[in-house]
C-alpha positions as CSV (number, residue, x, y, z in Angstrom):
1,X,86.5,130.7,-4.0
2,X,88.8,133.6,-3.5
3,X,89.4,135.9,-6.4
4,X,92.7,137.4,-7.3
5,X,91.6,140.7,-5.7
6,X,90.7,139.0,-2.5
7,X,94.0,137.2,-2.4
8,X,95.9,140.5,-3.0
9,X,93.9,142.1,-0.2
10,X,94.7,139.3,2.2
11,X,98.4,139.4,1.4
12,X,98.3,143.2,2.0
13,X,96.6,142.7,5.4
14,X,99.1,140.0,6.3
15,X,102.0,142.4,5.5
16,X,100.3,145.0,7.7
17,X,100.2,142.5,10.5
18,X,103.8,141.6,10.0
19,X,104.8,145.3,10.1
20,X,102.7,145.9,13.2
21,X,104.2,142.9,14.9
22,X,107.8,144.1,14.0
23,X,107.0,147.6,15.3
24,X,105.5,146.2,18.5
25,X,108.5,143.9,19.0
26,X,110.8,146.9,18.7
27,X,108.7,148.8,21.3
28,X,108.8,145.7,23.5
29,X,112.6,145.6,23.3
30,X,112.8,149.3,23.9
31,X,110.4,148.9,26.9
32,X,112.6,146.1,28.3
33,X,115.7,148.3,28.0
34,X,113.9,151.1,29.7
35,X,112.7,148.8,32.5
36,X,116.3,147.6,32.9
37,X,117.6,151.1,32.9
38,X,114.9,152.0,35.5
39,X,116.0,149.1,37.6
40,X,119.6,150.2,37.5
41,X,118.7,153.9,38.1
42,X,116.5,153.1,41.1
43,X,119.2,150.9,42.6
44,X,121.8,153.6,42.0
45,X,119.6,156.3,43.5
46,X,119.0,154.0,46.6
47,X,122.8,153.6,47.1
48,X,123.6,157.2,46.6
49,X,120.8,158.6,48.7
50,X,121.3,156.2,51.5
51,X,125.0,157.1,51.6
52,X,124.2,160.8,52.0
53,X,120.8,160.7,53.5
54,X,120.3,163.3,56.3
55,X,118.5,161.2,58.8
56,X,117.9,157.8,60.1
57,X,114.2,158.1,59.3
58,X,115.0,159.0,55.7
59,X,117.1,155.9,55.5
60,X,114.2,153.8,56.7
61,X,111.9,155.5,54.2
62,X,114.3,154.9,51.4
63,X,114.6,151.2,52.3
64,X,110.9,150.9,52.3
65,X,110.7,152.8,49.0
66,X,113.3,150.5,47.4
67,X,111.4,147.4,48.5
68,X,108.1,148.8,47.1
69,X,109.9,149.9,43.9
70,X,111.4,146.4,43.4
71,X,107.9,144.9,43.8
72,X,106.2,147.3,41.5
73,X,108.9,146.9,38.8
74,X,108.6,143.1,39.0
75,X,104.8,143.3,38.7
76,X,105.1,145.7,35.7
77,X,107.7,143.5,34.0
78,X,105.4,140.5,34.4
79,X,102.4,142.3,33.1
80,X,104.3,143.5,30.0
81,X,105.4,140.0,29.2
82,X,101.9,138.6,29.7
83,X,100.4,141.2,27.4
84,X,103.1,140.6,24.8
85,X,102.6,136.8,24.9
86,X,98.9,137.3,24.7
87,X,99.1,139.5,21.6
88,X,101.7,137.3,19.9
89,X,99.4,134.3,20.6
90,X,96.4,136.1,19.0
91,X,98.5,137.2,16.1
92,X,99.7,133.6,15.5
93,X,96.1,132.5,15.5
94,X,95.3,135.3,13.1
95,X,98.1,134.1,10.8
96,X,96.8,130.6,10.7
97,X,93.3,131.8,9.9
98,X,94.2,134.5,7.5
99,X,92.6,132.6,4.6
100,X,89.6,131.6,6.7
101,X,88.9,135.3,7.6
102,X,89.1,136.2,4.0
103,X,86.4,133.7,3.2
104,X,84.0,134.7,5.9
105,X,82.5,137.6,4.1
106,X,79.4,135.6,3.4
107,X,79.4,133.8,6.8
108,X,77.0,134.4,9.6
109,X,77.2,137.5,11.8
110,X,79.3,135.9,14.6
111,X,82.0,134.9,12.3
112,X,82.1,138.4,10.9
113,X,82.7,139.8,14.4
114,X,85.5,137.3,14.9
115,X,87.0,138.3,11.7
116,X,86.8,142.0,12.6
117,X,88.6,141.3,16.0
118,X,91.4,139.3,14.2
119,X,91.7,142.1,11.7
120,X,92.2,144.7,14.5
121,X,94.8,142.6,16.5
122,X,97.8,144.5,15.1
123,X,96.3,147.8,16.2
124,X,95.5,146.3,19.7
125,X,99.1,145.1,20.0
126,X,100.4,148.4,19.0
127,X,98.1,150.2,21.5
128,X,99.2,147.9,24.3
129,X,102.9,148.6,23.6
130,X,102.1,152.4,23.6
131,X,100.3,152.0,26.9
132,X,103.2,150.2,28.5
133,X,105.5,153.0,27.4
134,X,103.3,155.6,29.0
135,X,103.1,153.5,32.2
136,X,106.9,153.2,32.3
137,X,107.4,157.0,32.1
138,X,104.6,157.6,34.7
139,X,106.0,155.1,37.1
140,X,109.5,156.5,36.8
141,X,108.1,160.0,37.6
142,X,106.3,158.5,40.6
143,X,109.5,157.0,41.9
144,X,111.3,160.3,41.7
145,X,108.4,162.0,43.5
146,X,108.5,159.4,46.3
147,X,112.3,159.6,46.5
148,X,112.1,163.4,47.1
149,X,109.3,163.0,49.6
150,X,111.5,160.6,51.6
151,X,113.9,163.4,52.5
152,X,113.5,165.5,55.7
153,X,114.9,168.9,56.7
154,X,116.2,170.3,60.0
155,X,114.4,173.1,61.8
156,X,115.8,176.3,60.3
157,X,115.8,178.2,63.6
158,X,117.8,175.4,65.3
159,X,120.3,175.3,62.5
160,X,120.8,179.1,62.7
161,X,121.2,178.9,66.5
162,X,123.7,176.0,66.3
163,X,125.8,177.9,63.8
164,X,126.0,180.9,66.1
165,X,127.1,178.5,68.9
166,X,129.7,177.1,66.6
167,X,131.1,180.5,66.0
168,X,130.8,181.7,69.6
169,X,132.7,178.7,70.9
170,X,134.9,178.3,67.9
171,X,133.9,174.7,67.3
172,X,135.6,174.2,64.0
173,X,135.2,170.5,64.0
174,X,131.4,171.1,63.4
175,X,130.9,172.0,59.7
176,X,128.3,174.7,59.7
177,X,127.8,174.4,55.9
178,X,126.4,170.9,56.2
179,X,123.0,170.1,57.7
180,X,123.7,169.3,61.4
181,X,121.4,166.3,61.3
182,X,123.3,164.4,58.6
183,X,123.3,160.8,59.7
184,X,126.8,159.8,58.8
185,X,128.5,163.0,59.8
186,X,131.6,162.6,62.1
187,X,129.8,164.5,64.9
188,X,126.8,162.2,65.0
189,X,128.3,159.1,66.7
190,X,127.9,158.6,70.4
191,X,131.6,158.9,71.0
192,X,132.0,162.1,69.1
193,X,133.0,165.3,70.9
194,X,131.6,167.8,70.1
195,X,128.5,165.8,69.3
196,X,125.2,166.8,67.6
197,X,122.4,164.2,67.3
198,X,118.9,164.6,66.1
199,X,115.4,163.2,66.1
200,X,113.8,162.9,62.7
201,X,110.7,160.8,63.3
202,X,108.7,163.5,61.5
203,X,109.5,165.4,58.3
204,X,111.3,168.0,60.3
205,X,114.5,167.1,62.3
206,X,115.2,168.6,65.7
207,X,118.5,168.7,67.6
208,X,118.1,166.5,70.7
209,X,121.7,165.9,71.9
210,X,124.5,168.5,72.3
211,X,127.8,167.6,73.9
212,X,130.7,170.0,74.2
213,X,132.7,168.2,76.9
214,X,136.2,169.2,78.2
215,X,137.0,171.4,75.2
216,X,137.8,174.5,77.3
217,X,135.0,176.6,75.8
218,X,134.7,179.9,77.7
219,X,132.4,182.9,78.1
220,X,128.8,183.1,79.4
221,X,126.1,180.7,78.2
222,X,124.6,182.4,75.1
223,X,120.9,182.8,74.6
224,X,121.0,180.9,71.3
225,X,121.4,177.7,73.3
226,X,117.8,178.0,74.5
227,X,116.4,178.0,70.9
228,X,117.2,174.2,70.9
229,X,114.0,173.5,72.8
230,X,113.9,169.8,71.8
231,X,117.2,169.0,73.6
232,X,117.1,165.8,75.6
233,X,120.8,165.7,76.6
234,X,123.0,168.8,77.1
235,X,126.6,168.2,78.3
236,X,128.8,171.3,78.8
237,X,130.8,169.8,81.6
238,X,134.6,170.3,82.2
239,X,134.9,173.7,80.5
240,X,135.6,177.3,81.7
241,X,132.1,178.8,81.3
242,X,131.5,181.8,83.4
243,X,128.7,184.0,84.6
244,X,125.3,182.8,85.9
245,X,123.1,180.0,84.6
246,X,120.4,182.0,82.6
247,X,116.8,181.6,83.8
248,X,115.9,180.6,80.2
249,X,117.3,177.2,81.1
250,X,113.8,176.4,82.3
251,X,112.6,176.5,78.7
252,X,114.4,173.3,77.8
253,X,111.5,171.3,79.2
254,X,112.5,168.1,77.3
255,X,115.9,167.8,79.0
256,X,116.6,164.5,80.7
257,X,120.4,164.9,81.2
258,X,122.0,168.2,82.1
259,X,125.7,168.5,82.9
260,X,127.3,171.9,83.8
261,X,129.8,170.5,86.3
262,X,133.5,171.6,86.6
263,X,133.1,175.2,85.2
264,X,133.6,178.7,86.5
265,X,129.9,179.5,86.8
266,X,128.8,182.0,89.4
267,X,125.7,183.6,90.9
268,X,122.7,181.8,92.4
269,X,121.4,178.4,91.2
270,X,118.3,179.4,89.2
271,X,114.9,178.2,90.5
272,X,113.9,177.6,86.9
273,X,115.8,174.4,87.0
274,X,112.7,173.1,88.8
275,X,110.8,173.3,85.5
276,X,112.9,170.5,84.0
277,X,110.7,167.8,85.4
278,X,111.9,165.2,83.0
279,X,115.5,165.4,84.3
280,X,117.1,162.1,85.1
281,X,120.6,163.4,85.8
282,X,121.6,166.9,86.9
283,X,125.2,168.1,87.6
284,X,126.4,171.5,88.5
285,X,129.2,170.6,91.0
286,X,132.6,172.2,91.1
287,X,131.5,175.8,90.3
288,X,131.4,179.1,92.2
289,X,127.8,179.6,93.0
290,X,126.6,181.2,96.2
291,X,123.4,181.3,98.2
292,X,121.0,178.4,99.0
293,X,119.7,175.6,96.8
294,X,116.4,176.5,95.2
295,X,113.5,174.6,96.8
296,X,112.1,174.2,93.3
297,X,114.6,171.4,92.7
298,X,112.3,169.3,94.7
299,X,109.9,169.2,91.7
300,X,112.3,166.9,89.8
301,X,110.6,163.7,90.8
302,X,112.2,161.7,88.0
303,X,115.7,162.7,89.1
304,X,118.0,159.8,89.7
305,X,121.4,161.5,89.9
306,X,122.3,164.8,91.5
307,X,125.9,166.0,91.6
308,X,126.3,169.3,93.5
309,X,129.6,168.8,95.3
310,X,132.0,171.8,95.5
311,X,129.4,174.0,93.9
312,X,129.6,176.8,96.6
313,X,126.0,176.7,97.7
314,X,125.1,177.3,101.3
315,X,122.3,177.3,103.9
316,X,120.0,174.4,104.8
317,X,119.2,171.6,102.5
318,X,115.6,172.4,101.4
319,X,112.9,170.2,102.9
320,X,111.3,170.0,99.4
321,X,114.1,167.6,98.5
322,X,112.1,165.0,100.3
323,X,110.2,164.7,97.0
324,X,113.1,163.3,95.1
325,X,111.9,159.7,95.6
326,X,113.7,158.4,92.5
327,X,117.1,159.7,93.6
328,X,119.9,157.1,93.5
329,X,123.1,159.2,93.6
330,X,123.6,162.3,95.7
331,X,127.0,164.0,95.9
332,X,126.8,167.0,98.1
333,X,130.3,167.3,99.8
334,X,132.4,170.4,100.1
335,X,129.5,172.9,100.5
336,X,128.6,175.4,103.2
337,X,125.4,173.6,104.2
338,X,124.1,174.5,107.6
339,X,121.6,173.1,110.0
340,X,120.9,169.4,110.9
341,X,121.7,166.5,108.6
342,X,118.2,166.2,107.1
343,X,116.1,163.3,108.4
344,X,114.1,163.1,105.2
345,X,117.2,161.7,103.4
346,X,116.2,158.5,105.1
347,X,113.0,158.4,103.0
348,X,114.9,158.4,99.7
349,X,115.0,154.7,99.7
350,X,116.4,154.3,96.2
351,X,119.7,155.9,97.2
352,X,122.7,153.8,96.3
353,X,125.5,156.4,96.6
354,X,125.4,159.2,99.2
355,X,128.3,161.6,99.9
356,X,128.1,164.5,102.4
357,X,131.6,165.4,103.6
358,X,133.2,168.7,104.4
359,X,130.1,170.8,105.2
360,X,128.9,172.8,108.2
361,X,126.1,170.3,108.9
362,X,125.4,169.1,112.4
363,X,124.6,165.7,113.7
364,X,123.4,163.3,114.7
365,X,123.0,160.9,111.8
366,X,119.3,160.3,111.8
367,X,118.0,156.9,112.6
368,X,115.8,157.1,109.5
369,X,119.0,156.3,107.5
370,X,118.4,152.7,108.5
371,X,115.8,152.5,105.7
372,X,118.4,153.1,103.0
373,X,118.9,149.4,102.4
374,X,120.1,149.8,98.8
375,X,123.2,151.9,99.7
376,X,126.4,150.7,98.1
377,X,128.5,153.8,99.0
378,X,127.9,155.9,102.1
379,X,130.3,158.7,103.0
380,X,129.4,161.2,105.7
381,X,132.1,163.3,107.4
382,X,133.0,166.3,109.5
383,X,129.7,166.6,111.3
384,X,129.4,169.1,114.2
385,X,127.0,169.5,117.1
386,X,125.5,166.4,118.8
387,X,127.1,163.0,118.9
388,X,126.0,160.2,116.5
389,X,125.7,156.5,116.9
390,X,125.9,153.5,114.6
391,X,122.5,152.2,115.6
392,X,121.1,153.0,112.1
393,X,123.3,150.4,110.6
394,X,121.7,147.0,110.3
395,X,120.1,146.3,106.9
396,X,122.6,148.0,104.6
397,X,124.2,144.7,103.5
398,X,124.9,146.0,100.0
399,X,127.5,148.5,101.2
400,X,130.9,148.2,99.8
401,X,132.2,151.6,101.0
402,X,131.3,153.0,104.5
403,X,133.0,156.1,105.7
404,X,131.8,158.0,108.8
405,X,135.0,159.8,109.4
406,X,135.0,162.6,112.0
407,X,131.2,162.4,112.7
408,X,131.3,162.5,116.5
409,X,130.2,158.9,116.5
410,X,130.1,157.5,120.0
411,X,129.3,154.1,121.6
412,X,130.3,150.7,120.6
413,X,130.8,149.2,117.2
414,X,127.6,147.1,116.4
415,X,127.9,143.4,115.9
416,X,125.8,143.5,112.7
417,X,128.6,145.1,110.8
418,X,130.1,141.7,110.4
419,X,127.1,140.7,108.3
420,X,128.0,143.3,105.6
421,X,129.8,140.7,103.4
422,X,130.3,143.1,100.5
423,X,132.1,145.7,102.6
424,X,135.6,146.6,101.2
425,X,136.3,149.9,102.8
426,X,135.4,150.9,106.4
427,X,136.5,154.2,107.9
428,X,135.3,155.1,111.4
429,X,138.4,157.1,112.3
430,X,138.4,160.4,114.3
431,X,135.4,159.6,116.4
432,X,134.5,158.7,120.0
433,X,134.0,155.0,119.7
434,X,134.5,153.0,122.9
435,X,134.7,149.3,123.8
436,X,136.7,146.5,122.2
437,X,137.2,145.8,118.5
438,X,134.8,143.1,117.6
439,X,136.2,139.6,117.2
440,X,133.6,139.2,114.4
441,X,135.7,141.6,112.3
442,X,137.8,138.6,111.4
443,X,134.7,137.3,109.5
444,X,134.9,140.1,106.9
445,X,135.6,138.1,103.7
446,X,135.9,141.2,101.4
447,X,137.3,143.9,103.6
448,X,140.4,145.5,102.2
449,X,140.8,148.8,104.2
450,X,139.9,149.2,107.9
451,X,140.4,152.6,109.6
452,X,139.6,152.8,113.3
453,X,142.3,155.4,114.4
454,X,141.7,158.3,116.8
455,X,139.0,156.7,118.9
456,X,138.8,155.4,122.5
457,X,138.8,151.7,121.7
458,X,140.5,149.5,124.3
459,X,141.4,145.9,124.9
460,X,143.5,143.8,122.4
461,X,143.3,143.4,118.7
462,X,141.5,140.2,117.6
463,X,144.1,137.6,116.8
464,X,142.6,136.8,113.3
465,X,141.6,140.4,112.3
466,X,144.0,140.3,109.4
467,X,141.9,138.5,106.7
468,X,143.0,137.2,103.4
469,X,141.9,140.4,101.5
470,X,143.0,143.0,104.1
471,X,145.4,145.6,102.6
472,X,145.5,148.3,105.4
473,X,144.7,148.3,109.1
474,X,144.9,151.5,111.1
475,X,144.2,151.4,114.9
476,X,146.5,154.3,115.8
477,X,145.8,156.6,118.8
478,X,143.6,154.2,120.7
479,X,144.3,152.9,124.3
480,X,144.8,149.4,122.9
481,X,147.3,147.0,124.3
482,X,148.5,143.4,123.9
483,X,150.4,141.9,121.0
484,X,150.1,142.3,117.2
485,X,147.6,139.9,115.5
486,X,148.6,136.9,113.5
487,X,149.6,137.2,109.9
488,X,151.3,140.5,110.5
489,X,153.9,139.5,107.9
490,X,151.2,139.2,105.2
491,X,152.5,140.4,101.9
492,X,151.1,143.7,100.8
493,X,149.7,144.6,104.3
494,X,150.3,148.0,105.8
495,X,149.5,148.6,109.5
496,X,149.7,151.5,111.9
497,X,149.5,151.1,115.6
498,X,151.1,154.5,116.5
499,X,149.9,156.0,119.8
500,X,148.8,152.7,121.3
501,X,150.4,150.4,123.9
502,X,150.5,147.4,121.5
503,X,153.8,145.6,121.5
504,X,154.9,146.6,118.0
505,X,158.6,145.5,118.1
506,X,158.0,143.4,115.0
507,X,156.9,146.5,113.1
508,X,159.6,148.8,114.2
509,X,162.8,148.5,116.4
510,X,162.7,148.9,120.1
511,X,164.3,152.4,120.2
512,X,161.8,153.8,117.8
513,X,158.9,152.2,119.8
514,X,160.2,153.7,123.0
515,X,160.5,157.2,121.5
516,X,157.0,157.0,119.9
517,X,155.4,155.9,123.2
518,X,155.9,159.5,124.3
519,X,153.0,160.3,122.1
520,X,150.6,158.7,124.6
521,X,150.8,161.9,126.6
522,X,150.9,160.5,130.1
523,X,154.5,159.4,129.8
524,X,157.4,161.7,130.7
525,X,160.2,161.3,128.2
526,X,163.8,162.3,128.1
527,X,166.7,161.9,125.6
528,X,170.3,161.4,126.5
529,X,171.5,163.2,123.4
530,X,168.7,165.6,122.5
531,X,168.5,167.3,119.2
532,X,167.5,170.9,118.5
533,X,166.3,170.7,114.9
534,X,165.2,168.4,112.1
535,X,164.7,168.9,108.4
536,X,162.8,166.6,105.9
537,X,162.6,166.6,102.1
538,X,159.0,165.2,102.0
539,X,158.6,162.6,99.3
540,X,162.1,163.1,97.9
541,X,165.8,162.3,98.3
542,X,168.3,164.1,100.5
543,X,169.0,167.7,99.5
544,X,171.1,170.6,100.9
545,X,169.8,174.1,100.6
546,X,171.8,177.2,99.6
547,X,171.8,178.2,103.2
548,X,173.4,174.9,104.2
549,X,170.3,173.1,105.6
550,X,170.4,169.4,104.9
551,X,167.0,168.0,104.2
552,X,166.8,164.3,105.0
553,X,165.7,161.6,102.5
554,X,161.9,160.9,102.7
555,X,161.4,158.9,99.6
556,X,160.2,155.7,101.4
557,X,157.2,154.2,99.8
558,X,154.3,154.4,102.3
559,X,151.1,152.4,102.2
560,X,147.5,153.1,103.2
561,X,148.3,152.8,106.9
562,X,152.1,153.3,107.4
563,X,154.7,154.5,109.8
564,X,158.3,155.1,108.9
565,X,161.1,156.2,111.2
566,X,164.3,157.9,109.9
567,X,167.5,155.9,110.3
568,X,168.9,158.4,112.8
569,X,165.7,158.4,114.8
570,X,165.3,162.2,114.5
571,X,161.9,162.1,112.8
572,X,159.1,159.8,111.7
573,X,156.2,160.0,109.3
574,X,152.7,158.4,109.5
575,X,150.1,158.1,106.8
576,X,146.6,156.9,106.9
577,X,143.9,156.8,104.2
578,X,143.4,155.5,100.7
579,X,142.7,157.2,97.4
580,X,139.7,155.0,96.6
581,X,139.2,156.1,93.0
582,X,142.7,156.9,91.8
583,X,143.1,155.6,88.3
584,X,146.8,155.3,88.8
585,X,146.6,153.2,91.9
586,X,147.8,154.1,95.4
587,X,150.3,156.9,95.2
588,X,151.4,159.0,98.1
589,X,154.1,161.0,96.5
590,X,153.5,163.8,93.9
591,X,156.2,164.7,91.4
592,X,156.8,167.3,88.6
593,X,159.6,168.1,86.2
594,X,158.5,171.7,85.8
595,X,160.5,174.6,87.3
596,X,159.1,176.0,90.5
597,X,158.8,179.8,90.5
598,X,159.4,182.1,93.4
599,X,162.5,180.3,94.7
600,X,166.1,179.7,94.0
601,X,165.8,176.1,95.2
602,X,163.4,174.7,92.7
603,X,164.5,171.1,93.3
604,X,163.2,171.3,96.9
605,X,159.7,171.6,95.7
606,X,159.6,169.0,92.8
607,X,158.4,166.2,95.0
608,X,155.9,166.2,97.9
609,X,154.0,163.9,100.2
610,X,150.3,163.7,99.7
611,X,147.6,161.9,101.7
612,X,143.9,161.2,101.3
613,X,143.2,161.7,105.0
614,X,145.9,162.1,107.7
615,X,149.6,162.8,107.3
616,X,151.7,163.3,110.4
617,X,155.4,164.2,110.9
618,X,157.2,163.9,114.2
619,X,160.4,165.4,115.4
620,X,161.9,162.9,117.9
621,X,164.3,163.3,120.8
622,X,164.1,167.1,120.8
623,X,165.2,169.5,123.5
624,X,162.3,171.0,125.2
625,X,161.7,174.6,124.3
626,X,160.4,177.0,121.7
627,X,160.8,176.1,118.0
628,X,160.4,177.9,114.7
629,X,158.7,175.6,112.1
630,X,159.1,176.3,108.4
631,X,156.7,174.5,106.2
632,X,157.5,174.5,102.4
633,X,154.7,174.1,99.9
634,X,154.2,174.2,96.2
635,X,151.1,172.9,94.4
636,X,152.5,170.5,91.8
637,X,149.5,168.3,91.2
638,X,146.9,170.8,90.2
639,X,147.4,172.9,87.2
640,X,147.4,176.7,87.0
641,X,145.9,177.5,83.6
642,X,142.9,178.9,81.8
643,X,141.8,175.3,81.1
644,X,139.2,173.4,83.2
645,X,142.2,171.5,84.6
646,X,143.1,174.7,86.5
647,X,139.8,174.8,88.4
648,X,140.8,172.4,91.2
649,X,141.0,173.6,94.8
650,X,143.0,171.7,97.4
651,X,142.1,172.6,101.0
652,X,143.4,171.1,104.2
653,X,144.1,171.9,107.9
654,X,147.5,172.0,109.7
655,X,147.9,171.3,113.4
656,X,151.1,171.7,115.4
657,X,151.2,170.1,118.8
658,X,147.5,169.5,118.6
659,X,146.6,173.1,117.9
660,X,145.1,174.1,114.6
661,X,147.4,176.7,113.0
662,X,146.0,176.7,109.4
663,X,142.4,176.0,108.5
664,X,141.1,175.5,105.0
665,X,144.7,176.1,103.7
666,X,144.9,176.6,100.0
667,X,148.4,176.5,98.6
668,X,147.5,178.0,95.2
669,X,145.7,180.9,96.7
670,X,148.4,181.7,99.2
671,X,151.3,181.3,96.7
672,X,149.6,183.0,93.8
673,X,149.3,180.0,91.6
674,X,150.5,176.5,90.9
675,X,154.2,175.5,90.9
676,X,155.1,178.6,93.0
677,X,157.1,178.2,96.2
678,X,155.5,179.1,99.5
679,X,157.0,179.0,103.0
680,X,154.8,179.3,106.1
681,X,156.7,180.1,109.3
682,X,155.0,179.0,112.5
683,X,156.0,178.4,116.2
684,X,155.8,175.4,118.4
685,X,156.6,174.6,122.0
686,X,158.1,171.2,122.8
687,X,157.6,170.0,126.4
688,X,158.1,166.2,126.0
689,X,160.9,165.8,123.5
690,X,158.4,165.3,120.5
691,X,156.9,167.7,118.0
692,X,153.9,166.6,116.0
693,X,153.0,168.4,112.7
694,X,149.6,167.1,111.5
695,X,148.2,167.7,108.0
696,X,144.6,166.7,107.9
697,X,142.0,166.6,105.1
698,X,138.6,167.8,106.5
699,X,136.5,166.9,103.5
700,X,137.0,170.3,101.8
701,X,138.1,171.1,98.2
702,X,137.5,169.5,94.9
703,X,138.0,165.8,94.5
704,X,138.6,165.1,90.9
705,X,140.4,168.0,89.1
706,X,142.4,167.4,86.9
707,X,141.9,163.7,87.6
708,X,140.2,161.5,90.1
709,X,141.5,161.5,93.7
710,X,143.3,164.9,93.5
711,X,142.7,166.1,97.0
712,X,144.1,166.0,100.6
713,X,147.1,167.5,102.2
714,X,150.4,168.1,100.4
715,X,153.8,169.3,101.8
716,X,157.2,169.6,100.1
717,X,159.6,170.1,103.0
718,X,159.8,170.7,106.7
719,X,162.5,172.6,108.6
720,X,162.2,173.0,112.4
721,X,164.8,174.5,114.7
722,X,165.0,175.6,118.3
723,X,165.0,179.4,119.1
724,X,165.1,179.0,122.9
725,X,165.2,176.2,125.4
726,X,163.6,175.7,128.8
727,X,166.7,176.8,130.7
728,X,167.0,180.0,128.9
729,X,163.3,180.5,129.2
730,X,163.6,179.8,133.0
731,X,166.5,182.3,133.3
732,X,164.6,184.8,131.4
733,X,161.6,184.3,133.6
734,X,163.8,184.7,136.7
735,X,165.3,187.9,135.4
736,X,161.8,189.2,134.7
737,X,160.7,188.3,138.2
738,X,163.7,190.0,139.8
739,X,163.1,193.0,137.6
740,X,159.5,193.1,138.8
741,X,160.6,193.0,142.4
742,X,163.2,195.8,142.0
743,X,160.6,197.8,140.1
744,X,158.1,197.4,142.9
745,X,160.7,198.4,145.6
746,X,161.8,201.4,143.6
747,X,158.2,202.3,143.0
748,X,157.3,202.1,146.7
749,X,160.3,204.3,147.7
750,X,159.4,206.9,145.1
751,X,155.8,206.8,146.4
752,X,157.0,207.5,150.0
753,X,159.1,210.5,148.8
754,X,156.2,211.9,146.9
755,X,153.8,211.6,149.8
756,X,156.4,213.1,152.2
757,X,156.8,216.1,149.8
758,X,153.1,216.7,149.6
759,X,152.8,216.5,153.4
760,X,155.6,219.1,153.9
761,X,154.0,221.5,151.4
762,X,150.7,221.2,153.2
763,X,152.4,221.9,156.6
764,X,154.2,225.0,155.3
765,X,150.9,226.3,154.0
766,X,149.2,226.0,157.4
767,X,152.1,227.9,159.2
768,X,151.8,231.0,156.9
769,X,148.1,231.2,157.6
770,X,148.7,232.7,161.2
771,X,150.4,235.9,159.8
772,X,148.1,239.0,159.7
773,X,147.1,240.0,156.3
774,X,146.4,243.5,155.3
775,X,143.0,243.8,153.7
776,X,142.5,247.5,153.5
777,X,143.6,249.7,150.7
778,X,146.9,251.5,151.4
779,X,146.8,255.1,152.0
780,X,148.9,257.7,150.4
């Protein structure tokens, strides 16, 4: 039986337990609030840090960190509640047995132990709450440590080098005060220009992508660029960089893509490029290099794309290039390559696009080219030396563009061409092909452009050669005969049969046909009312110059194989060729609204005829005799500026009466810049009532500056007038002959007089010799 003292002691212990439980309950609520705050803080930190994180890897780490944090907090929260429930449960048991424990003082030992544990429960509960508080703080500190560890930094040397490049090239859109590897920066996206992108798979970020494209940055390539040794993609194309490519370029051994095309770089192509064995694409076309290609480029066995057109390099194509077995695209036109067209090119069986035009290479086209069965675009032109044949064609059924223009190709057109069902563009013009045009040509289901002009093809045109898809057909200057094919009135078709014997009355009227037949060369032509001059405003409407010359309207829209004769039959114009890649579609007239300098007749030069291949003007029904020909030029399509758009070069040849009078003619260089007038005065001799002025593209010059398909001949106006005729020439010749005869007679008479005088003097000398001469000294 409990005494009053024992009861008082029990009540005191009960109050202690109540106070301990209240304290623990307060700590539990504080702990719950702290856990809630921790949840909120962690989520907030995740959002903030992810929004400003510097790298993709940091973002991934933070996501993983957030997931782990959520899991740990949930486990912690569960543990706290379990401990709390457990302690509350024990305290409830203790409350129910408070009187029992008080009466166990005389009980066995086991009950004494149980009483002791129940007595210590408030202290245990308080201890558990304290431990949870310590764990909360520790876990929060751990979270902060992991959050900091998730961040990465960019290599300091690379940051310093990039900042120097930003200052050197004045790239103000790149903020040098922010880490360049910041994930959500405006310069990090794939479409950004300039662009900086990084690799942050480790704790240190490295700059791997640098694009400064078409921003007109200038000066030499600075050494700071080569500090960025982790670069994978470097694009500095379409700028005005000058000077040589530094040899240090070979230090960027991780490069896979390197573009330096369309700049003003000079010097030799460095052999150190051969160290970049990971390169997949290399471009340094449209520059001003000199000297041969380095043989070390043959080490780039991973190379798939090589653009070296219009780069200025010369000499033979190195044999070491045979090692470029992965090559798929090779553009090498408009260079001074010499020697034979390499046979090893036929071993590069992955080639899909091969362009070699406007060089000094010699034929023939190697038979090994027959192994290039993956070709889709093949353009070879302007070969010298030996004749070529088409025997290598047979298995290239993937071809969509085939141009072998001016390659000295002889022989017949092979039947297997008709099996090239994907062929859309076929140009075999300016060659030595013989035989008839294949009837199988009518089987081409995709062919849009067919150029067979300037060959020795004979016979008649196949009746069904005009297929559903055909847009242009040129068979000019071949000894063809017969009638025009069927479907000649097909909408959208342009056709040129100039210089043939084909009955073309349905294409042009009878008078024009008769006059143009004089171009066949074996026909003697006359004109009842001959003319002594013609003037043409090429590509524009009629104009009269300040000197009173009336330039006829030549604004007729021409097609890809067209012939147009003036209404008064005084002249005609013929165009062949297609701008394959022109983004603005087929356009054969250039225009400008700018003022033309160097002339008082600016309007005369604001329009011009352009052609991708061959542009011919004819003066018809002319008096025979000597003519003066004034050709008016102004470059109005290419810019004259310090921008990359001013780096284009237009080169073409000019023939008058079949004789080349201008080779590699560059309007800008001759005139001293773009949009400046230039007049070239030449002479011609008309013997068969027709004058031919031929503007021909020979594969030289840039192709794509300032936009695609900016090349080929351009002319603004033509003025030709007679300076003497055959009669006056004959009279002059007769006078000269009479003068020569008179001169000979007078000369002979003078010679007789001189000889007679000499003889007379000799005779007088002999007569005086018989007189005695005194030889002794006189005496005094």
